[in-house]
N, C-alpha and C positions, 0 to 999 in steps of 0.2 A: 503493500499499500505506499504510495506517495503521497507524503503529506505536506509537500509544498504548495502554497497558495500561487497559482498561477499570476506571473507580473500583470497580466490584463484584468484581473479580477481585482487585485488591489487599485490598480488605475480606476476601475469603477467603483469601488468602494470611496476613493477619495471625490471622487465627480457626485456622488450619493451624498456624501458628508456635506458638501457644497450647496446640493439641492436642498438638504434638512435645514442649512442657515439662511436661506433665500426666500424657499418657500413654503416652509413649516413653521419654524421657530417665531418669526414675527407675528404669527396670526394665532398661534396657538392657544394664548392667553383668553383672546376672543371665543374661538371654538367650546373651550372646555367652559365659559362662563354660560354658554348658551348650550353645553352639552348636546352639539351637533356639527358634524362636519360638511363642509360643501361640496357640490358636486366640483367645483374647479379644483379640488384638491384630486380627486380621480383622473381628472381630463390633463392635469399636468403632470401626475407620475405616469400615465398612459403615454403621453406624448413623449416622455424621455423614455420610454421602454423598460421601466422599473418593474413591471409584474412578471412573474414566474414563466409565464406561456406569450408565446409571439405567435403572429397569423402568418402563415406562408404559405405558397402553393394551393390556396382553396381549404386550408384545414388548417388546426390549433397544432403547434409545434410546442414541445417541452424546452425549456431552457435548462441550463444547469442547476441542478438542485444544490450544489455548494454555493453557487453564486448566489441564488435565491435566499437561502439562509443566511448568509453572509449580509446580504440588504435588508433581511428581515430582523437580525440582531441587532443591526447598527441602529435601525429605526425606533426598534422598543428601547433602546438604551436612553432615549429621547422622550420618547411616549410610546407606551404600550397600547394606549388607546386607539392612535392613529395606526399603529403596525397590525391590530387586531381588525381593523377596519379593510386594510388592504388585503391581509390574508383571505378574510370572510367574501372577498369578491372574487379574488383569483383562485385561492385553494380549496374553496368550497362549491361557490358558484359556478366559476369558469372552468373547474376541475370537473365537475359534473358534466357540462356540455363537452370537454374536452375528451373525458372516458367513455362517453356512453350516447353524445348527439350524434347524428346523421351527418355526413357531409356537408348536405344541404344546410341544416342547422348551424353547424359551426362557421359556414360561408357568411349565412344571415346576419347571426347573433354573435359570433365570436370576434370577428374584426373590430366592431365599435366598442365592446367589452375591454378587450386590449389595449385600444387605444385612449380608453378611459372615458369614450362617449355616451357609454350606458353603465349603470352598476350593477351587480348582481350577488345574491346572497344564496343560502341553502335555507330551507326549512324543513325541519325534520323533529325537533324536540316538542313534546306538548307535555301538558301538566301531568300526565300520568305514564309518560314514557319519554325516559330520557336514555340511559345507558341501556335501557331493556327497549331497543329499537322495534323489536318485531312487536311490540305492546302498542303500538299507536293506533289510533281510532279514527283520524282523518278519512273520510271515505271518497272513492273514485268511481262511479258510477256510470257504466258504459251508455253512452245513448248515440243516435244516429250521426255521424260524421266525427264523435270524439268522446269526451268525456265531462262530467258535471262533479264539480268536487265541493265537498262540505265539511266544514271542520275550524279547527284552529291549532294553528302553529305558535306556541307560547314564547319560545324567545329565541326572536331572529336579529342577529347582527347585520345593520346596513338594512334592516326591514323597513325602516321609515323613509329612504332614499331610492329604494332598488326599485330599476326598472323590470328585473327579470327574475325569477327565483326557481331553484331545483327543488321540487317538493315532492316528498313522500305521501302515500295514501295507499289506503286498501282497497285493493282492486277486485280481490278474490277473497271475500269472506269466508267462503267454503273450504278453502284449500288449507294444505297444512301451514302451521305458524310462519315458517321461514319462506312460504312462497306466497304469503297474502299480498304482500307489498308491491307496487310499482312507482315508477319516478317520472316526473313531468317536468317539463319547462314551461312555467306559468309567467304570463304578460301581468304584471304586481298592478296595471292600472287598469286592468279590464273592471268591468261591471260585477258587482257582488264581494269585491274584498273591501275590507276594512282595517284600516291602521289603528294602533294603540301604543304610541310611544311610552315605555315603563322607567319607571324612576329608579335606575339602577346606582350602584356606587362604586361599580369597577370599570376599567377600560374607557374612562372618559378622554375623549369627547365623542367616541363612537357611539350609536344609538342601539340600543336594545328594544325591539318592538315585536308586539303581539299582532300576527296576521289572522285575520277571520274570512274565511270562504262560505259564500251562500250561494250555490248554483253555479259556481263559477266553471265557464265550459272553457275546456281544453282540448285543440284538435288532435285527433289521431295522429298526425306527423310530428307533434310536440310529445309524444311518450319518449323517453329516454331510455335506451337499452330494450330489454325483453320484459313482457308483460310478465308479473311474478316475479322477478329479480331484483325488486326495489331493495329488500334487505341486503341481499349480497352487495348491491352497487353502493348502497350507502356506506357500509362499511369498507369499501375499496376506498372511496374517497376520504375518509377517515384516516385509513391507513396511510395514504400518500399526503394527506395535511398534518399528520402528527410530527413529520419532519420540520416544516416550518414554524409549527407551534411550539417545538422544543427551541427551536433557533430563537423565537420570539421570547419565551419564558426566560433564556440564558441571558438574553439583551435585556431585560427588566433587570434581572441580578445585578449584572456588570454595569448597568445606569446606578442602581443604588449603593454599588460597592464603590464606584468613581467617587461619588457625592460624599459618602463616609469616611473616604482615605484623604481626600481634599480637607474635609472639615476638621479631620483628626491633627492634621497638619498646621492647622491655624488656631485650634481651640487649647485654651490655656485651662489647666487643671491643676489645682494645689502648686502652682508656682511653675509649671513646665507644659508644654505643649501635649496633648494628650498621646500623641505618635511614640513620643518617648517612653512610653511605661510598656514595659515587657509582656506583660499581660496582654496589652492590645495589640504588640508586635505580634504576639503568637497566634492571638485570633485572625489577623489580617492574614498572615501566611496561612493558615489552616483552610481559611475562605478560599484564598487566590487557587490553591492546589484543587480543590474540589470544583471550583468554575473550570479549570483549564482541563480535569478529568471529562467534565460535562461536555466541554466543546470537543474534545474528542472523539468521544461517542456520537457526538453530533456530526461530526466530519465523515465519521465510519459509515453513518446511517445515510449520508448525503452520498458516499463513494459507492455504497451497495446499489443507489438509485439511479447513479449516474452510468453506472456499468451495466444496468439493465437486470439486475440480479434481486433475488426475493429480499426484500426489506423490511417483513411484518415484524420480527423478533426486534433488530436492531432499531426501526424506530419506536417501538413501544420501549426500550430500555433507553434509548435517549431522551424520551419525553419524561419517563420516571427519574431519571438522575437530573434533570434539567430542573423539575418542578421539587424534586427534593433538595437539592443545594439552594434555589431560590428561595424558598421558605425560609431556611436558615439565614441565608446571606441579609435579604430584605429587613427581616425582624431586627438582625444585629445591627444593621445600617440606621433604622428607626431608633434604635437604644443609643445610639452614638449621639444622636441630634438631640437625645432627651423629649422635654415636655414640647419643644418645637414640632415635633414630627407628627401630633395630633391636629395641627393647623391643615385645613384642607388644600388652602393657597399654597403650603410649604413644597419644596419640589419634591421632598423624599417621601411626603404623605399617601403618593399613588401606589407608590412600588409594593409595599406587602398586600395591599389589596387587589391590585393588578395581577399579582402571582395566585392569588385566591382564584381569581377568575381562570388564569390558566390551568389551574391543577383541575377544573372541570370540564374545558376544552377538550374532545377529541377522545373522552374516556377519561374517570378518574383514576386516582393512582391504583385503588383496587382493580380497576378494569385492565389496566396495563401490568398488573402482577397476573392476572388471568390468561391473558395473551401471550406474556413470557412464559407462562408455566405450561402452556400448552404447545408453543414452540420448541421448547426444552424438551419436552418429554416426547417428541417424536425421533429425537437421538435415542429412547431408551424402547423401543419397539422391539 
């Protein structure tokens, strides 16, 4: 395995850091107050090619997973909330279109989304079904020329502003549980859809929205993949998106770590800088080593993706490790700032909360353990 970061990747990250300074940081306080992201952000990111997919020769093509992960980590260091909105657009919404959409659908809807002219999301989680994806209740009734969708998707990132959603629903209620669901590409501006923005406390300024569907018509050619394979398809989307969300989680931890170290260098306590206490030096070293270990696992997962190899196990291990260390690092960083960390406007305040969100996305820590266990036991048959 080659651990060298290609020179062109390093150059791209430097360009992206400059983009963050000019196109994100000046407006981030205003977006955070409004708790809403403007569509111009998606357009600006798309125009400069910062999404993990590209449109080429009439279809969607995947860029380097390593490059995408480095971009996600870099953005999450500054704003995990902006990073999750970009991830939901690309690695959930667009990923569903990329993996399961017909060539015609990719050509019609892929290019505008990659360019940031339209915004996408994934609607899967319901009040009664999160990790147990097969337990969702939303229905898709077969009618002439298409389907009618009824039900509610409870927690949808980008749901407030998205033009198109990748939506799962029960199409075959009489089938086995694993074959009940299908997946659809749905126009979220269609008649019968209501949006309700939720008052969340993580990943600000991205939105979390409840989408309600009342007899929403979806044409036959907007069925994604195969009827009855929706469960398998959404799990494949999650497997793919675990790599970038691991990068986002790691970036959140690194952002908190950087703030804490800089504060320790300046903060005087009992007559000397906090960084001068051996206990704090040991804590810093311990967390740095854990962050580097998590990054190596993340890059290994990227390496498997980019080589076209099975990455189910390594993606779950990468996500599991990144969440574990991020929980420790962000709480430690908040402690370093003391009482100031409880102020919502303080830069450190968001990181522990956002890592809490990361721990839920694409499966909780217990879900990752189950996936890892199943993959490991394949070696002991």
